[in-house]
Backbone as JSON Lines, residues from 0, in Angstrom:
{"i":0,"aa":"M","n":[0.82,-1.19,0.0],"ca":[0.0,0.0,0.0],"c":[0.86,1.26,0.0]}
{"i":1,"aa":"V","n":[1.96,1.25,0.76],"ca":[2.85,2.4,0.83],"c":[3.48,2.66,-0.52]}
{"i":2,"aa":"H","n":[3.86,1.6,-1.23],"ca":[4.46,1.76,-2.55],"c":[3.46,2.36,-3.54]}
{"i":3,"aa":"Y","n":[2.21,1.94,-3.42],"ca":[1.17,2.47,-4.31],"c":[0.98,3.98,-4.08]}
{"i":4,"aa":"Q","n":[0.93,4.39,-2.81],"ca":[0.75,5.81,-2.5],"c":[1.95,6.62,-2.97]}
{"i":5,"aa":"R","n":[3.14,6.08,-2.77],"ca":[4.36,6.78,-3.19],"c":[4.39,6.91,-4.72]}
{"i":6,"aa":"A","n":[4.03,5.86,-5.42],"ca":[4.01,5.88,-6.89],"c":[2.96,6.89,-7.37]}
{"i":7,"aa":"R","n":[1.84,6.94,-6.69],"ca":[0.78,7.88,-7.04],"c":[1.26,9.33,-6.83]}
{"i":8,"aa":"Q","n":[1.96,9.58,-5.74],"ca":[2.49,10.92,-5.47],"c":[3.51,11.32,-6.54]}
{"i":9,"aa":"I","n":[4.38,10.39,-6.89],"ca":[5.39,10.68,-7.91],"c":[4.72,10.95,-9.24]}
{"i":10,"aa":"G","n":[3.73,10.15,-9.59],"ca":[3.0,10.34,-10.85],"c":[2.29,11.69,-10.89]}
{"i":11,"aa":"L","n":[1.64,12.05,-9.79],"ca":[0.94,13.33,-9.71],"c":[1.93,14.49,-9.8]}
{"i":12,"aa":"T","n":[3.05,14.38,-9.12],"ca":[4.08,15.41,-9.17],"c":[4.62,15.57,-10.59]}
{"i":13,"aa":"A","n":[4.87,14.45,-11.25],"ca":[5.38,14.5,-12.63],"c":[4.34,15.15,-13.56]}
{"i":14,"aa":"F","n":[3.08,14.79,-13.38],"ca":[2.02,15.37,-14.2],"c":[1.92,16.87,-13.99]}
{"i":15,"aa":"L","n":[1.93,17.33,-12.75],"ca":[1.85,18.76,-12.46],"c":[3.06,19.5,-13.0]}
{"i":16,"aa":"S","n":[4.23,18.92,-12.9],"ca":[5.44,19.54,-13.43],"c":[5.36,19.69,-14.95]}
{"i":17,"aa":"L","n":[4.84,18.66,-15.59],"ca":[4.68,18.69,-17.04],"c":[3.69,19.78,-17.45]}
{"i":18,"aa":"M","n":[2.58,19.89,-16.74],"ca":[1.57,20.9,-17.05],"c":[2.14,22.31,-16.84]}
{"i":19,"aa":"L","n":[2.84,22.53,-15.74],"ca":[3.44,23.84,-15.49],"c":[4.49,24.19,-16.54]}
{"i":20,"aa":"S","n":[5.25,23.21,-16.96],"ca":[6.24,23.45,-18.01],"c":[5.57,23.86,-19.31]}
{"i":21,"aa":"A","n":[4.47,23.2,-19.65],"ca":[3.75,23.53,-20.87],"c":[3.2,24.95,-20.8]}
{"i":22,"aa":"C","n":[2.64,25.33,-19.65],"ca":[2.11,26.69,-19.48],"c":[3.23,27.72,-19.59]}
{"i":23,"aa":"N","n":[4.36,27.43,-18.96],"ca":[5.5,28.34,-19.0],"c":[6.02,28.49,-20.42]}
{"i":24,"aa":"Y","n":[6.05,27.38,-21.16],"ca":[6.5,27.43,-22.55],"c":[5.58,28.33,-23.38]}
{"i":25,"aa":"E","n":[4.26,28.14,-23.23],"ca":[3.3,28.95,-23.98],"c":[3.43,30.42,-23.59]}
{"i":26,"aa":"Y","n":[3.58,30.7,-22.31],"ca":[3.74,32.08,-21.84],"c":[4.98,32.71,-22.47]}
{"i":27,"aa":"N","n":[6.08,31.99,-22.49],"ca":[7.31,32.53,-23.06],"c":[7.19,32.74,-24.57]}
{"i":28,"aa":"Q","n":[6.42,31.89,-25.26],"ca":[6.2,32.07,-26.69],"c":[5.44,33.37,-26.94]}
{"i":29,"aa":"I","n":[4.39,33.6,-26.17],"ca":[3.59,34.82,-26.32],"c":[4.43,36.03,-25.94]}
{"i":30,"aa":"R","n":[5.11,35.96,-24.83],"ca":[5.93,37.07,-24.36],"c":[7.03,37.4,-25.37]}
{"i":31,"aa":"G","n":[7.61,36.38,-25.96],"ca":[8.67,36.59,-26.93],"c":[8.19,37.25,-28.2]}
{"i":32,"aa":"S","n":[6.9,37.12,-28.5],"ca":[6.38,37.73,-29.72],"c":[6.06,39.21,-29.55]}
{"i":33,"aa":"L","n":[6.02,39.7,-28.33],"ca":[5.75,41.12,-28.11],"c":[6.97,41.96,-28.44]}
{"i":34,"aa":"E","n":[6.75,43.11,-28.99],"ca":[7.84,44.04,-29.25],"c":[8.32,44.6,-27.93]}
{"i":35,"aa":"K","n":[9.6,44.88,-27.83],"ca":[10.15,45.46,-26.6],"c":[9.51,46.8,-26.27]}
{"i":36,"aa":"S","n":[9.13,47.56,-27.29],"ca":[8.54,48.88,-27.06],"c":[7.16,48.78,-26.41]}
{"i":37,"aa":"E","n":[6.52,47.61,-26.47],"ca":[5.2,47.44,-25.88],"c":[5.28,47.04,-24.41]}
{"i":38,"aa":"L","n":[6.47,46.83,-23.91],"ca":[6.61,46.36,-22.54],"c":[6.97,47.49,-21.6]}
{"i":39,"aa":"L","n":[6.4,47.46,-20.41],"ca":[6.78,48.4,-19.37],"c":[8.15,48.02,-18.84]}
{"i":40,"aa":"P","n":[9.0,49.0,-18.53],"ca":[10.31,48.66,-17.96],"c":[10.12,47.9,-16.64]}
{"i":41,"aa":"G","n":[10.76,46.77,-16.53],"ca":[10.69,45.98,-15.3],"c":[9.38,45.24,-15.14]}
{"i":42,"aa":"N","n":[8.54,45.26,-16.15],"ca":[7.26,44.58,-16.08],"c":[7.08,43.79,-17.36]}
{"i":43,"aa":"E","n":[6.28,42.76,-17.32],"ca":[6.09,41.94,-18.5],"c":[4.73,42.16,-19.14]}
{"i":44,"aa":"M","n":[3.97,43.14,-18.68],"ca":[2.64,43.4,-19.22],"c":[2.72,44.48,-20.31]}
{"i":45,"aa":"P","n":[2.05,44.26,-21.45],"ca":[2.08,45.27,-22.5],"c":[1.25,46.49,-22.13]}
{"i":46,"aa":"L","n":[1.66,47.64,-22.64],"ca":[0.91,48.87,-22.44],"c":[-0.24,48.92,-23.44]}
{"i":47,"aa":"E","n":[-1.4,49.35,-23.0],"ca":[-2.51,49.55,-23.92],"c":[-2.64,51.04,-24.16]}
{"i":48,"aa":"K","n":[-2.59,51.43,-25.41],"ca":[-2.72,52.84,-25.76],"c":[-4.17,53.25,-25.55]}
{"i":49,"aa":"V","n":[-4.37,54.29,-24.75],"ca":[-5.7,54.82,-24.52],"c":[-5.85,56.09,-25.34]}
{"i":50,"aa":"T","n":[-6.87,56.11,-26.17],"ca":[-7.15,57.27,-27.0],"c":[-8.01,58.22,-26.19]}
{"i":51,"aa":"S","n":[-7.57,59.45,-26.03],"ca":[-8.3,60.42,-25.2],"c":[-9.3,61.22,-26.02]}
{"i":52,"aa":"F","n":[-10.26,61.8,-25.32],"ca":[-11.24,62.68,-25.95],"c":[-10.52,63.86,-26.61]}
{"i":53,"aa":"T","n":[-9.54,64.41,-25.93],"ca":[-8.8,65.56,-26.46],"c":[-8.16,65.22,-27.8]}
{"i":54,"aa":"E","n":[-7.59,64.04,-27.9],"ca":[-6.96,63.6,-29.15],"c":[-7.98,63.51,-30.28]}
{"i":55,"aa":"V","n":[-9.14,62.92,-29.98],"ca":[-10.19,62.78,-30.99],"c":[-10.78,64.15,-31.32]}
{"i":56,"aa":"Q","n":[-10.97,64.98,-30.31],"ca":[-11.54,66.3,-30.51],"c":[-10.64,67.13,-31.44]}
{"i":57,"aa":"Q","n":[-9.34,67.09,-31.19],"ca":[-8.4,67.88,-31.99],"c":[-8.19,67.31,-33.39]}
{"i":58,"aa":"S","n":[-8.16,65.99,-33.51],"ca":[-7.85,65.36,-34.8],"c":[-9.06,65.11,-35.69]}
{"i":59,"aa":"V","n":[-10.24,65.01,-35.08],"ca":[-11.43,64.68,-35.86],"c":[-12.5,65.77,-35.74]}
{"i":60,"aa":"F","n":[-13.02,65.94,-34.55],"ca":[-14.18,66.83,-34.37],"c":[-13.9,68.28,-34.77]}
{"i":61,"aa":"S","n":[-12.79,68.81,-34.31],"ca":[-12.54,70.23,-34.59],"c":[-12.25,70.51,-36.06]}
{"i":62,"aa":"V","n":[-11.68,69.56,-36.78],"ca":[-11.32,69.79,-38.17],"c":[-12.37,69.31,-39.18]}
{"i":63,"aa":"R","n":[-13.28,68.42,-38.75],"ca":[-14.25,67.88,-39.7],"c":[-15.71,68.09,-39.3]}
{"i":64,"aa":"C","n":[-16.01,68.38,-38.04],"ca":[-17.39,68.39,-37.59],"c":[-17.85,69.74,-37.01]}
{"i":65,"aa":"Q","n":[-16.98,70.32,-36.23],"ca":[-17.36,71.47,-35.41],"c":[-17.88,72.66,-36.21]}
{"i":66,"aa":"T","n":[-17.26,72.99,-37.32],"ca":[-17.64,74.18,-38.09],"c":[-19.11,74.13,-38.49]}
{"i":67,"aa":"C","n":[-19.54,73.05,-39.1],"ca":[-20.94,72.94,-39.55],"c":[-21.91,72.83,-38.38]}
{"i":68,"aa":"H","n":[-21.57,72.0,-37.41],"ca":[-22.5,71.78,-36.3],"c":[-22.67,73.04,-35.45]}
{"i":69,"aa":"E","n":[-21.62,73.79,-35.24],"ca":[-21.75,75.04,-34.49],"c":[-22.53,76.09,-35.29]}
{"i":70,"aa":"A","n":[-22.3,76.14,-36.6],"ca":[-23.01,77.1,-37.45],"c":[-24.51,76.81,-37.47]}
{"i":71,"aa":"N","n":[-24.87,75.53,-37.41],"ca":[-26.28,75.13,-37.41],"c":[-26.89,75.17,-36.0]}
{"i":72,"aa":"G","n":[-26.05,75.42,-35.01],"ca":[-26.54,75.47,-33.63],"c":[-26.95,74.11,-33.07]}
{"i":73,"aa":"V","n":[-26.46,73.04,-33.68],"ca":[-26.84,71.7,-33.24],"c":[-26.22,71.39,-31.87]}
{"i":74,"aa":"F","n":[-24.94,71.32,-31.79],"ca":[-24.21,71.17,-30.53],"c":[-22.74,71.37,-30.79]}
{"i":75,"aa":"T","n":[-22.0,71.54,-29.71],"ca":[-20.56,71.74,-29.84],"c":[-19.83,70.43,-29.56]}
{"i":76,"aa":"F","n":[-18.74,70.25,-30.25],"ca":[-17.91,69.07,-30.04],"c":[-16.81,69.32,-29.03]}
{"i":77,"aa":"E","n":[-16.86,70.43,-28.32],"ca":[-15.83,70.76,-27.34],"c":[-16.16,70.23,-25.95]}
{"i":78,"aa":"D","n":[-17.43,70.0,-25.67],"ca":[-17.85,69.54,-24.35],"c":[-17.92,68.02,-24.31]}
{"i":79,"aa":"Y","n":[-17.11,67.42,-23.44],"ca":[-17.03,65.96,-23.37],"c":[-18.37,65.32,-23.07]}
{"i":80,"aa":"K","n":[-19.1,65.84,-22.09],"ca":[-20.38,65.23,-21.72],"c":[-21.38,65.26,-22.86]}
{"i":81,"aa":"T","n":[-21.4,66.35,-23.61],"ca":[-22.3,66.44,-24.76],"c":[-21.92,65.41,-25.81]}
{"i":82,"aa":"V","n":[-20.65,65.34,-26.13],"ca":[-20.19,64.38,-27.14],"c":[-20.44,62.95,-26.66]}
{"i":83,"aa":"L","n":[-20.18,62.69,-25.4],"ca":[-20.39,61.35,-24.85],"c":[-21.85,60.92,-25.02]}
{"i":84,"aa":"S","n":[-22.77,61.83,-24.79],"ca":[-24.19,61.5,-24.95],"c":[-24.55,61.25,-26.42]}
{"i":85,"aa":"M","n":[-23.74,61.75,-27.33],"ca":[-24.01,61.61,-28.76],"c":[-23.23,60.48,-29.43]}
{"i":86,"aa":"V","n":[-22.4,59.75,-28.67],"ca":[-21.55,58.71,-29.25],"c":[-22.34,57.69,-30.08]}
{"i":87,"aa":"P","n":[-23.48,57.16,-29.6],"ca":[-24.21,56.21,-30.44],"c":[-24.65,56.83,-31.78]}
{"i":88,"aa":"R","n":[-25.09,58.06,-31.74],"ca":[-25.52,58.74,-32.96],"c":[-24.33,59.01,-33.89]}
{"i":89,"aa":"I","n":[-23.22,59.46,-33.3],"ca":[-22.0,59.7,-34.09],"c":[-21.56,58.41,-34.77]}
{"i":90,"aa":"E","n":[-21.52,57.33,-34.0],"ca":[-21.1,56.04,-34.54],"c":[-22.02,55.6,-35.69]}
{"i":91,"aa":"N","n":[-23.31,55.79,-35.51],"ca":[-24.28,55.41,-36.52],"c":[-24.11,56.24,-37.8]}
{"i":92,"aa":"R","n":[-24.01,57.55,-37.64],"ca":[-23.94,58.44,-38.81],"c":[-22.61,58.31,-39.55]}
{"i":93,"aa":"V","n":[-21.52,58.12,-38.82],"ca":[-20.2,58.03,-39.47],"c":[-19.95,56.64,-40.05]}
{"i":94,"aa":"F","n":[-20.26,55.59,-39.29],"ca":[-19.86,54.24,-39.71],"c":[-20.99,53.42,-40.34]}
{"i":95,"aa":"S","n":[-22.21,53.54,-39.85],"ca":[-23.3,52.72,-40.4],"c":[-23.94,53.38,-41.62]}
{"i":96,"aa":"I","n":[-24.44,54.59,-41.43],"ca":[-25.08,55.31,-42.53],"c":[-24.02,55.89,-43.47]}
{"i":97,"aa":"G","n":[-22.97,56.45,-42.9],"ca":[-21.87,56.99,-43.69],"c":[-22.13,58.36,-44.3]}
{"i":98,"aa":"D","n":[-23.08,59.11,-43.72],"ca":[-23.39,60.42,-44.3],"c":[-22.75,61.59,-43.55]}
{"i":99,"aa":"M","n":[-21.92,61.32,-42.57],"ca":[-21.24,62.38,-41.84],"c":[-19.75,62.13,-41.86]}
{"i":100,"aa":"P","n":[-18.98,63.16,-42.03],"ca":[-19.34,64.5,-42.48],"c":[-19.68,64.48,-43.97]}
{"i":101,"aa":"P","n":[-20.62,65.34,-44.39],"ca":[-21.12,65.25,-45.76],"c":[-20.16,65.76,-46.85]}
{"i":102,"aa":"R","n":[-19.46,66.84,-46.6],"ca":[-18.64,67.43,-47.67],"c":[-17.19,66.96,-47.67]}
{"i":103,"aa":"R","n":[-16.64,66.82,-46.52],"ca":[-15.24,66.39,-46.42],"c":[-15.17,65.13,-45.57]}
{"i":104,"aa":"P","n":[-15.25,63.97,-46.19],"ca":[-15.25,62.71,-45.42],"c":[-14.0,62.56,-44.55]}
{"i":105,"aa":"L","n":[-14.14,61.79,-43.5],"ca":[-13.0,61.51,-42.63],"c":[-11.97,60.68,-43.39]}
{"i":106,"aa":"T","n":[-10.71,60.94,-43.09],"ca":[-9.65,60.11,-43.64],"c":[-9.68,58.74,-42.95]}
{"i":107,"aa":"E","n":[-9.0,57.78,-43.51],"ca":[-8.94,56.45,-42.88],"c":[-8.33,56.54,-41.48]}
{"i":108,"aa":"E","n":[-7.34,57.42,-41.32],"ca":[-6.69,57.59,-40.01],"c":[-7.68,58.18,-39.0]}
{"i":109,"aa":"Q","n":[-8.46,59.16,-39.44],"ca":[-9.45,59.76,-38.55],"c":[-10.54,58.75,-38.17]}
{"i":110,"aa":"K","n":[-10.99,57.97,-39.13],"ca":[-11.98,56.93,-38.85],"c":[-11.43,55.92,-37.84]}
{"i":111,"aa":"A","n":[-10.18,55.51,-38.05],"ca":[-9.56,54.54,-37.15],"c":[-9.44,55.11,-35.74]}
{"i":112,"aa":"L","n":[-9.04,56.36,-35.63],"ca":[-8.91,57.01,-34.33],"c":[-10.26,57.1,-33.63]}
{"i":113,"aa":"L","n":[-11.28,57.53,-34.34],"ca":[-12.62,57.65,-33.78],"c":[-13.16,56.29,-33.36]}
{"i":114,"aa":"L","n":[-12.99,55.3,-34.19],"ca":[-13.46,53.95,-33.88],"c":[-12.72,53.37,-32.67]}
{"i":115,"aa":"E","n":[-11.42,53.63,-32.6],"ca":[-10.62,53.16,-31.45],"c":[-11.12,53.81,-30.17]}
{"i":116,"aa":"W","n":[-11.38,55.11,-30.2],"ca":[-11.87,55.84,-29.03],"c":[-13.22,55.3,-28.59]}
{"i":117,"aa":"I","n":[-14.13,55.11,-29.54],"ca":[-15.45,54.58,-29.21],"c":[-15.32,53.15,-28.65]}
{"i":118,"aa":"G","n":[-14.48,52.34,-29.29],"ca":[-14.26,50.96,-28.84],"c":[-13.69,50.85,-27.44]}
{"i":119,"aa":"Q","n":[-12.98,51.88,-27.0],"ca":[-12.41,51.88,-25.65],"c":[-13.4,52.44,-24.62]}
{"i":120,"aa":"G","n":[-14.62,52.73,-25.07],"ca":[-15.62,53.26,-24.15],"c":[-15.65,54.77,-24.11]}
{"i":121,"aa":"A","n":[-15.06,55.43,-25.09],"ca":[-15.02,56.89,-25.19],"c":[-14.47,57.55,-23.93]}
{"i":122,"aa":"P","n":[-13.22,57.19,-23.56],"ca":[-12.65,57.77,-22.34],"c":[-12.34,59.27,-22.46]}
{"i":123,"aa":"L","n":[-12.33,59.93,-21.33],"ca":[-11.99,61.36,-21.29],"c":[-10.52,61.51,-21.57]}
């Protein structure tokens, strides 16, 4: 009986060691594929770029939206709370319907920036 328990312990230990080795191998494969610039110094977690409202406001809203919307008295794109309340409508008009802005469409870079910001939950 003692030999059976000892053999079982050794087998379980070997199995757990094998599983941990496999996990460590997979972790190192993923970690090795990350660019060094994506890593925090002294940390192994990648940085996630957060797109700010200010960045979107300056790169998209102020150059493509604000002039017409302010002239029509619809709303201003400078106030975060106002824009935040309009995010579903903005997303619909820009990406689903595709009729905004009407005269000067967004560049691919502007669309990507706006979509990234919306996808991140429209952070301030």
